[in-house]
N, C-alpha and C positions, 0 to 999 in steps of 0.2 A: 411468278405471275405478276404482271404489272397491272395496277389499278390506277386509272386516271380520274381526276375529279374536276367537275365544273359545277357552277352554281348559277341559279337564276333567282332574281327577286322581282316580284310584280306587285304593284300597288294600284288599286283602283279597278274600275270597270274595264272591259275589253277595249272599247273605243277611246275612252278618255284617260285610261290608266297609263302608267309608264313602268318601265322595268330596267334592270341592268343585268348583264351577263358577266360572269367572272370566271377566269381560269388562268392557269399558268403556275409556275413554281419560282421560288426565290426572287431574284431581281427582275424576272421576266414575267410579271403578272399583267394580265389584260383585264380591263374593266370597260365595258362599253354599254351605252344606252340602247334600248330598243323599245318600240311601241307599235301600235296598230299601223301608223303611217309608214314606218320603216319596213314593216313586214308585208303589208297588203297593198301599199301605194308606193310612192317614190319619196318618202320622207327621210330625214336625216337619221342616222343611227344604223345599227346592224340588225340582224335577225337570225333566227335559228338556221335558216336555209343557207345563209352565207357561211355560217360556221361549219355546217355539214360540207359545203363546197371547199372550204379551206382544209378541212380534215382529209377530204377525199383527194384533193390536189397534192397535198403533202405526202400522204400515204402512197399514192400512185407514183409520184416522182421518186420516192425512196425505193419502191419495189422495182421500178424500171432501172434505176441506177444499179441496184444489186444484181439484177438479171444480166445487164450489160457487162458488169464487172466479172461475173462468173463465166461469161462467154468470152472473156479476154479482150473486151472493148470498154474499158472504164471511161465513162463520159466526162467531158470537160464541164458540161452543164446540162441540166434538164429544167425546163420551165413549163409548168402546167397550169392552165386555167380551167376551173370547173364552173359550168353554167348549170345551176340547179333550177329546174322548171317547177314552179308551184302553180297548180291549176285547180279549178273546181271540177270535181268528178262526182256526179250524182249528189250534188249539194254539199260535198265535203271537200275541204282543202286537202290536196294530195300532192306529194312530190312525185311527179310522173316520169321525170327523165333527168339524167345528169349527162351533160356533154363535156368530156375531157378533151381539151385541145393542148397537145404537148409538142414542144420543140426541143430538140437536143443538138448539142455539139458533141459528136462522137467520131473520133478518127478511125479510119479503116472499116467503115460500115456503110452499106448502101441503104437506100430508102426502104426497100422491101424487107430487109433484115430488121431495120429499126421498127417498122410497123409490126412485124412478127413479135418482137420483144415487147412492144407496147401492149399488144393483145394478151400476152402472157402476164404482164404486170397487172392488167385489168382483172384477170382471173385470179391472181394470187394476192392482191392487195387486201388486207383485212377489212378496210372500209368498204371496198367493192363487195366483198363477201357479206358484210352486214347489210348492204343495200340490195339484197337479192330480189326484192319485190319491185325494184325500180329499173327501168331501161337505162343501160349505161352505154353511151356511144364514145368512141375514141377516134380522134383525128390526130395523127402523128406525122411530124415533118422534121427532117434533118436540116440543120442550118450550117453555114460555113463550110 
């Protein structure tokens, strides 16, 4: 069983405070600032929703690559963008939707088959399964 660890440090009030997010192993550690403006406005820094998006895009891309490989179509590349929608629902901030837009370079596969594998990856990606209370949309397109 794998256990992955991330940390958050927050100092101060919600609006005026500041924080940092830390994760990664060995020589590949990430530390990034976050605050009210980077989360709820358009300020500099990162936020938890971007990190959820990065996790989802990474997980989905790996799941899609694995499914394509098992079907005899190992991809040259898979690129996925996750747009995480944070909205107010009944006065509470809520992640309402994640849109995954993925493009792949895969020899010997048509668009319909690529889309079918993408939907399977959505269903089988551990991060998708963790986000079962959130609408997840997938747009898949072959390139090259």
